[in-house]
C-alpha positions as semicolon CSV with decimal commas, in nm:
position;residue;x (nm);y (nm);z (nm)
1;X;8,902;5,713;11,261
2;X;8,556;5,851;11,106
3;X;8,533;6,149;10,915
4;X;8,342;6,324;11,204
5;X;8,640;6,288;11,451
6;X;8,878;6,423;11,210
7;X;8,677;6,715;11,152
8;X;8,618;6,774;11,528
9;X;9,021;6,742;11,570
10;X;9,085;6,968;11,296
11;X;8,840;7,238;11,408
12;X;9,007;7,219;11,785
13;X;9,357;7,236;11,642
14;X;9,304;7,527;11,388
15;X;9,070;7,683;11,661
16;X;9,359;7,643;11,919
17;X;9,626;7,800;11,695
18;X;9,380;8,089;11,588
19;X;9,342;8,119;11,971
20;X;9,681;8,153;12,050
21;X;9,768;8,359;11,774
22;X;9,539;8,607;11,854
23;X;9,664;8,636;12,228
24;X;10,008;8,684;12,096
25;X;9,907;8,958;11,859
26;X;9,682;9,133;12,113
27;X;10,011;9,100;12,367
28;X;10,222;9,245;12,094
29;X;9,997;9,541;12,034
30;X;9,972;9,636;12,403
31;X;10,353;9,582;12,447
32;X;10,477;9,766;12,149
33;X;10,222;10,027;12,082
34;X;10,335;10,330;11,974
35;X;10,246;10,628;12,213
36;X;10,061;10,934;12,044
37;X;10,119;11,243;12,181
38;X;9,786;11,404;12,176
39;X;9,945;11,765;12,163
40;X;10,100;11,657;11,799
41;X;9,720;11,538;11,709
42;X;9,602;11,851;11,820
43;X;9,852;12,071;11,623
44;X;9,793;11,850;11,323
45;X;9,417;11,934;11,339
46;X;9,504;12,294;11,342
47;X;9,742;12,298;11,023
48;X;9,576;12,375;10,701
49;X;9,604;12,010;10,595
50;X;9,732;12,072;10,249
51;X;10,036;11,882;10,288
52;X;10,212;12,123;10,051
53;X;10,558;12,067;10,223
54;X;10,597;12,450;10,209
55;X;10,721;12,431;10,566
56;X;11,010;12,222;10,481
57;X;10,866;11,877;10,620
58;X;10,718;11,598;10,407
59;X;10,369;11,685;10,518
60;X;10,146;11,832;10,800
61;X;10,175;11,545;11,030
62;X;10,575;11,551;11,005
63;X;10,569;11,910;11,105
64;X;10,348;11,890;11,374
65;X;10,559;11,627;11,531
66;X;10,885;11,842;11,465
67;X;10,710;12,173;11,615
68;X;10,570;11,968;11,912
69;X;10,901;11,788;11,988
70;X;11,198;12,010;11,865
71;X;11,225;12,351;12,061
72;X;11,416;12,468;11,770
73;X;11,128;12,445;11,492
74;X;10,918;12,758;11,494
75;X;10,550;12,770;11,532
76;X;10,489;12,978;11,199
77;X;10,618;12,774;10,921
78;X;10,279;12,668;10,798
79;X;10,222;12,949;10,523
80;X;9,868;12,826;10,373
81;X;9,749;12,862;10,740
82;X;9,840;13,217;10,785
83;X;9,881;13,407;11,086
84;X;9,595;13,262;11,273
85;X;9,722;12,886;11,246
86;X;10,056;13,053;11,341
87;X;9,923;13,223;11,678
88;X;9,730;12,882;11,757
89;X;10,053;12,649;11,723
90;X;10,225;12,892;11,926
91;X;9,953;12,860;12,185
92;X;9,982;12,494;12,192
93;X;10,335;12,441;12,196
94;X;10,418;12,715;12,444
95;X;10,653;12,884;12,203
96;X;10,680;13,287;12,125
97;X;10,567;13,389;11,793
98;X;10,707;13,659;11,629
99;X;10,542;13,923;11,404
100;X;10,417;13,696;11,087
101;X;10,432;13,880;10,765
102;X;10,224;13,705;10,481
103;X;10,419;13,646;10,154
104;X;10,351;13,603;9,801
105;X;10,540;13,476;9,510
106;X;10,693;13,719;9,284
107;X;10,835;13,655;8,917
108;X;11,132;13,852;8,865
109;X;11,148;13,820;8,465
110;X;10,975;14,047;8,191
111;X;11,097;13,825;7,898
112;X;10,831;13,920;7,661
113;X;10,864;14,297;7,733
114;X;11,240;14,272;7,709
115;X;11,209;14,116;7,370
116;X;11,426;13,846;7,421
117;X;11,500;13,610;7,153
118;X;11,557;13,258;7,155
119;X;11,911;13,129;7,048
120;X;11,763;12,786;6,912
121;X;11,444;12,593;6,908
122;X;11,428;12,361;7,198
123;X;11,281;12,027;7,109
124;X;11,326;11,814;7,437
125;X;11,125;11,729;7,732
126;X;10,873;12,001;7,819
127;X;10,961;12,092;8,166
128;X;11,170;12,369;8,268
129;X;11,432;12,172;8,450
130;X;11,520;11,975;8,149
131;X;11,538;12,265;7,917
132;X;11,780;12,426;8,161
133;X;12,025;12,149;8,136
134;X;12,009;12,231;7,740
135;X;12,265;12,514;7,736
136;X;12,101;12,686;8,025
137;X;11,776;12,712;7,810
138;X;11,701;12,840;7,433
139;X;11,696;13,225;7,534
140;X;11,957;13,481;7,470
141;X;11,919;13,568;7,823
142;X;12,039;13,318;8,054
143;X;11,840;13,425;8,304
144;X;11,533;13,456;8,161
145;X;11,200;13,253;8,252
146;X;11,190;12,947;8,035
147;X;10,819;12,912;8,037
148;X;10,742;12,557;8,017
149;X;10,518;12,573;8,361
150;X;10,706;12,340;8,610
151;X;10,604;12,628;8,888
152;X;10,243;12,599;8,766
153;X;10,267;12,202;8,811
154;X;10,431;12,228;9,143
155;X;10,183;12,480;9,296
156;X;9,934;12,285;9,521
157;X;9,723;12,600;9,517
158;X;9,664;12,636;9,165
159;X;9,769;13,003;9,227
160;X;10,007;12,999;8,891
161;X;9,906;13,000;8,533
162;X;10,105;13,062;8,206
163;X;10,020;13,365;8,020
164;X;10,214;13,408;7,689
165;X;10,470;13,181;7,818
166;X;10,517;13,354;8,130
167;X;10,381;13,245;8,488
168;X;10,126;13,478;8,654
169;X;10,048;13,463;9,015
170;X;9,670;13,475;9,166
171;X;9,732;13,679;9,463
172;X;9,376;13,547;9,620
173;X;9,526;13,185;9,580
174;X;9,890;13,226;9,646
175;X;9,935;13,117;10,032
176;X;10,323;13,197;10,001
177;X;10,421;12,815;10,079
178;X;10,752;12,885;9,845
179;X;10,722;12,545;9,648
180;X;10,734;12,733;9,320
181;X;11,041;12,912;9,439
182;X;11,215;12,594;9,507
183;X;11,099;12,458;9,197
184;X;11,218;12,737;8,938
185;X;11,561;12,611;8,793
186;X;11,628;12,978;8,690
187;X;11,553;13,149;9,064
188;X;11,310;13,397;8,899
189;X;11,043;13,361;9,159
190;X;11,104;13,471;9,509
191;X;10,854;13,524;9,828
192;X;10,821;13,896;9,911
193;X;10,609;14,041;10,196
194;X;10,250;14,119;10,071
195;X;10,312;14,491;10,189
196;X;10,623;14,533;9,978
197;X;10,605;14,872;9,799
198;X;10,866;14,821;9,549
199;X;10,944;14,492;9,337
200;X;11,256;14,417;9,112
201;X;11,163;14,270;8,782
202;X;11,466;14,134;8,656
203;X;11,693;13,842;8,787
204;X;11,991;13,890;8,552
205;X;12,328;13,872;8,719
206;X;12,514;13,958;8,397
207;X;12,706;14,306;8,334
208;X;12,522;14,579;8,165
209;X;12,674;14,543;7,818
210;X;12,569;14,190;7,820
211;X;12,212;14,261;7,947
212;X;12,155;14,533;7,712
213;X;12,243;14,317;7,436
214;X;11,954;14,071;7,481
215;X;11,699;14,248;7,650
216;X;11,542;14,615;7,641
217;X;11,446;14,640;8,008
218;X;11,692;14,409;8,191
219;X;11,881;14,550;8,505
220;X;12,253;14,706;8,404
221;X;12,368;14,695;8,754
222;X;12,454;15,077;8,732
223;X;12,366;15,104;9,114
224;X;12,163;15,414;9,079
225;X;11,878;15,281;9,302
226;X;12,131;15,158;9,560
227;X;12,296;15,539;9,580
228;X;11,923;15,690;9,595
229;X;11,768;15,488;9,829
230;X;11,759;15,678;10,171
231;X;11,676;15,396;10,395
232;X;11,995;15,177;10,264
233;X;11,731;14,903;10,188
234;X;11,900;14,820;9,815
235;X;12,181;14,641;9,767
236;X;12,372;14,479;9,470
237;X;12,445;14,107;9,550
238;X;12,622;13,872;9,285
239;X;12,511;14,113;9,032
240;X;12,146;14,123;9,132
241;X;11,962;14,404;9,282
242;X;11,819;14,309;9,639
243;X;11,591;14,474;9,819
244;X;11,542;14,455;10,205
245;X;11,154;14,526;10,223
246;X;11,136;14,512;10,590
247;X;11,382;14,796;10,604
248;X;11,180;14,996;10,306
249;X;10,846;14,935;10,492
250;X;10,995;15,042;10,804
251;X;11,141;15,383;10,658
252;X;10,808;15,442;10,521
253;X;10,677;15,571;10,206
254;X;10,803;15,923;10,272
255;X;11,076;15,879;10,045
256;X;10,836;15,870;9,720
257;X;11,011;15,538;9,600
258;X;11,303;15,745;9,460
259;X;11,473;15,427;9,360
260;X;11,172;15,391;9,104
261;X;11,238;15,713;8,946
262;X;11,642;15,674;8,969
263;X;11,622;15,335;8,765
264;X;11,719;15,446;8,405
265;X;11,556;15,086;8,294
266;X;11,233;15,102;8,484
267;X;11,309;14,745;8,642
268;X;11,207;14,883;8,983
269;X;10,847;14,956;8,967
270;X;10,574;15,046;9,242
271;X;10,355;14,760;9,348
272;X;9,996;14,796;9,457
273;X;9,984;14,634;9,817
274;X;9,835;14,290;9,783
275;X;9,516;14,215;9,958
276;X;9,518;13,957;10,284
277;X;9,706;13,619;10,247
278;X;9,521;13,335;10,134
279;X;9,434;13,084;10,362
280;X;9,344;12,704;10,348
281;X;9,070;12,586;10,572
């Protein structure tokens, strides 16, 4: 058999194999094609696109699919998008949208102001998670901010910076996604309504004597703020002061924030109203 014949046979053989394979792939693509729900795509296009995970899902696409297909998933979980995105998602999905209260991250620790000292020098991995494993961290107050910046690293919007070993929140950048809150091993970060009037600047759950031994401004759980609050918006839960900010706001400012004046340690403080929630385009 001559070389030309071999070449022709080879071309025909491989061409036939290619044709059959192409037809098989085309058939498989049609038969097993995944149908795309146009509503999911529409919702995904509305979302902020930050893929921050603040909604509790791995990313924007996962949340878009969940909010469209699951009737129990609310339309207002995209914190970076704010009220406008929540409204549009609700319209697309036909779900009822409740009042959307913009939130902001807040640090419940005044370690520097309280003069909290170190029990030992920590020389391990420079993360809060690692330091917390070493006898709950180096500070005398076991609830104190560890100051190694896990929350700063977790924030996808660069809304947190470390200043003198404590995280500071930029109200203009914070979207209230909550990633920093879930990252903090001490639980000293929490999400609050931007309209909240009074903040608790301590996260300690220790008894008064123990707190006074390690911090000059820590909460001693005396309960005076609980007794004085005319709106019954303050409670002592698990050794920590907790404010029901919605109840506080509903009552209004006519109480004059008597809890602030009642606190002997001055860890309840008036908070200027934060500006409108930051939104990610």
